[in-house]
N, C-alpha and C positions, 0 to 999 in steps of 0.2 A: 618760280615755284619748284619745290624739290621733286625729284623722281620718286616713284613708288618702288620700294623693294619689298617683295612679298616673301615670307617664310612659310611654314606650315600650310594647312589647307582648310582649316575650319575654325570659326570663332564660336566659342561655347556660349550659347544663349538658351533661354527657355523655349525658343522656337527652333532649335538646331536639329530637330528631327527631319526637317525638310527645307531649312534655309541654310545654305552653305555659303560661308565667307572665308576669305583668306586672312590670316593673321597679319598684322602690320609689322613694319620694321620697328622693333622695340625702342631703338635709340631715338629715332625721329619722333615717334609717338610720345616718348617721355619728355623730349624737349618741348613739344607743343603743349602738353599738359602743364609742364613747369612754367612756361612763359605765361600762359593764361592764368595760372594760379598767382604768380607774382604780380600780375597786373590787375588782379581782382576782377576778372571778367567771366561772365557766364556764357555758356553755349547751349543752343537747343540740341546739339549733338548729345550732350550729357543729360540735360533735363528731360528730354523727350525719349530717351533710351533709343536713339537712332541706331539701326543695325549697321550703318555705314560709318560710324564714329571712328573705328580703327583705321579704315581706309583713308578717311579725310585727315585725321590727325597725323598719319604716316606720310601724307603729302604736304604737311605743314600748313594746313588750312582748317577752317572751322566756320560755322555759322554763328555769329554773335547774337546773344539774347539780351535785348535791352530791358530796362525797367524791372530788374529783379527776376526772381524765379517763382513768384507766387501769382497765380492768375485769379482774376475776379470771377471767372466762369468755371464751370465744372462739366466739361464734355466727357462723355462716357468712354471715348476712345483714347484719351490723352493722358500721358504719364506725368505731365507737369503738375506741380502742387497747386492747389486752389485754397483761397482764404482771403485774408485781409493783408494786402501788400504794404510795404513801407513807402516812404516818399521817394521820388526820383532822385538819383545821384547826379548832381550837376557836372561832376568830373568824368562821368562815364563816357561821353562822346569823345573826349580827348584821349582817354586811355585806349579806346577802340582804335582810334586813328594811329596811335603809337604802335599798337599791336599789329595792325595791318602793315605798317612800314617794317617793323621788326621781322615779321613772317614773310615779307616780300610777296604779299598777296596782290594779284593783279585784278581779281574779280572778287570784291568783298560782298558778302551777303549778310544783311542785318534783319533780324526779326525781333519780336517782343512777345511777352505775355499780353493777354487782353487786360486793359486797365480802364474798366468802366467807372472807376472812382475818380479819374482825372477829367477835368473839363474838356480837354481836347483828345482824350483817349490815349495820350502819349505821343501824339503826332509831332510835337515840338522836339521831343528827344530824338526821333528819327531825323528830323531836319538838321538838328545840331550835329549829329554824328556824320551825316552826309557832308555837311559843310567842313567839318574838321578833316575828314578823309581827303576831300577835294583840295583844301588849303595845303595839306602836306604833299599831295601828289595828284595833280589834275588829270593824269592819265589812267588812274585806277578806275575800273568799271565798278559801279555800285548797283546792287540789286537789293530791294527791300521787300520783305514778306510781312504784310501789315494785317492787323485785325480789322474789323469792320467799322471801327470808330463810331459805333451806334448809328451809322448812316449819315454822319456829318460830312457834308460836301466841303465846308471850309477846312476841316481837319485834313481831309484827303488832299485838297488843293495845296495846303501848306507844305505837305510832303512833296508833292509834284513840283512845287516852286523851287525846291532844292535840286531838281533835275537828276533824279536817279535814272539809270539806263533801263532798268526793268522794275516795274511795280507788280508784285505778286500778291494775290489774295486767294487763298484756297477755298474752293466751294465745298471740299471735303467728301460729300456724299450726296446721294439722290434726295430729292425733297421729301419723299415718303418716310425716310428714316430720320429726318431732322428731330422730331420730338424725342426720340430715344438716343440719338448720337450727339446732337448739338442743340439741346433744349433751349438755350438762351440766345441762339443765333436765328437768323431768318434767311431763307433761301433767296427770296426776291431782293432783300436788302443787299446781299452779297452780289447778286447779278447787277443791281443798280450801281454799286461801287465800281465794278469793272467797266460798266458802260460809261460812267462819268470820267474814267481815266482818259478816254478818247475825246472828251469834251474840253480837256485842259489845253491851253494854247501851246504848251511845250510838249512835243511828241516824245513818247517813250513806249517801249514794249510793255504790253500787259500779259499777265501770266496767271494761271490757276492750276490747282492740283486736286486730284481725286484719289481716295482710297477705295479699293474693292475687296470683297470678302466679308462685308458687314451684313449682307442679306439682300443686297440689291440684285436686280436682274440685268442681263446684258442690254436689253432694250432700254431700261431706265438709264444706264450709263450713256448710251448713245443719245438719248434725249437730252441729258445734261450737257453733253458735248455740243449738241446743236444749239442749246440755249447760250452757251458760252460764245460760240461763234457769232450769234446774233448780237451779242454785246461787243463784238470786235476783239475778243480775246485772241492774242497772237500765239501764245506758247502754252502747252499743256503737259503736265506730268500725271502719270497714273501708276500707282503701286499697290502692292498687297498690304492690307491691314495686318499688323502684328499686335497681338494682345499684350499690353504691358504687364498685367497681373490678373489674377482670378477675380479681382474686384471690377475689372473693366469689361466693356462690351465683348462678348465672345466672338471668336472667329467662326463665321458661319460656313465658309468654304475656302478651300485652297484653290486659287485661280491658276489655271495652267498657262504656260507661256504662249500657247496658240491663241488664247483669248486676248492676251496683251498685244499680240501681233495684230489681231483684228481691230483692236481699238486704235493702234497706230495707223493702220491703213485707212480706217474710216476717218480719222482726224485729218490725215493728209488730203483725202477727197473733200472734206468739208472746208478746207482752206487754211487750217492752222499753219503757221510758218514752220513749226517744229512740234513733234509729239514724242515725248520720252516715256515709254511704256514698258514696264517690266516688274518682276516680283520685288526687287529691292530698290526700285526707283523711289526717291523722295524729292520733295519740291525744291530743295536747295542742293541736292547731290549733283556734283559735276556741273554746277550752274554755269560756269564760265564756258565750258565746252558746248553746252546746250545752246547758249546765246550765240556762240560763233557759228553753230550749225544754222541757226535762224538767219544770221547775217549773210550767209552764203546762198540762202534760198532765193 
């Protein structure tokens, strides 16, 4: 994986009044964007307006977005387009594998839009991509960030059958805010999915993520963390919600770093193998380093 070379000291974003980022190495950044464009691959980095896109592209890595860029759900926090998506691209898993090889990625992260229109929710596309990556290089670590598959255990197990090293499903927010933030999702369904990960015969790390600043209280966050631990969740990320546009859910508060530190410390006491908590933390950001931290614990 390429080294980071940082120039400048701030990325211009609609949130840059209080979110400071370093600008990426423009040459490596351009190479990454060019390769992804030539291979006709989508990334959640771009579709979800991730504030870490420049950092990741400058390191020659990205989080691949399967099954197009149109989601069948319409969460109020998310920048990804919603509507009626097209059919799955059968060549996409092979192109992703080739990109992983070309970019020399050692920890590949795959996610997708939610595809409630597909019988298996898109699980077979995840499985195919994992298998293509493993066929090309069995030593590459693979992490998947999956939707809830409408609670389908067979769909979940079909992904786990492909033996990802990490299976991530983000709980996103506290249950009180689901009707406003994730109206088509279900808090208990997401918890059940994470619980079922540990019921599969092949062991892998389970992971989840939370946004803060949406209107939750600190006690509510701690309660969700306790629920996740009861489900056997191993890894947790917590980051500041950033509003993609004025049409999206507002930022209710700026969460200070001291609060993120308290979540990390509480998570360690609860028994998470690793907690990555900070303003610009995202579920797939620095995922390889995060997993290595868990492996050392």
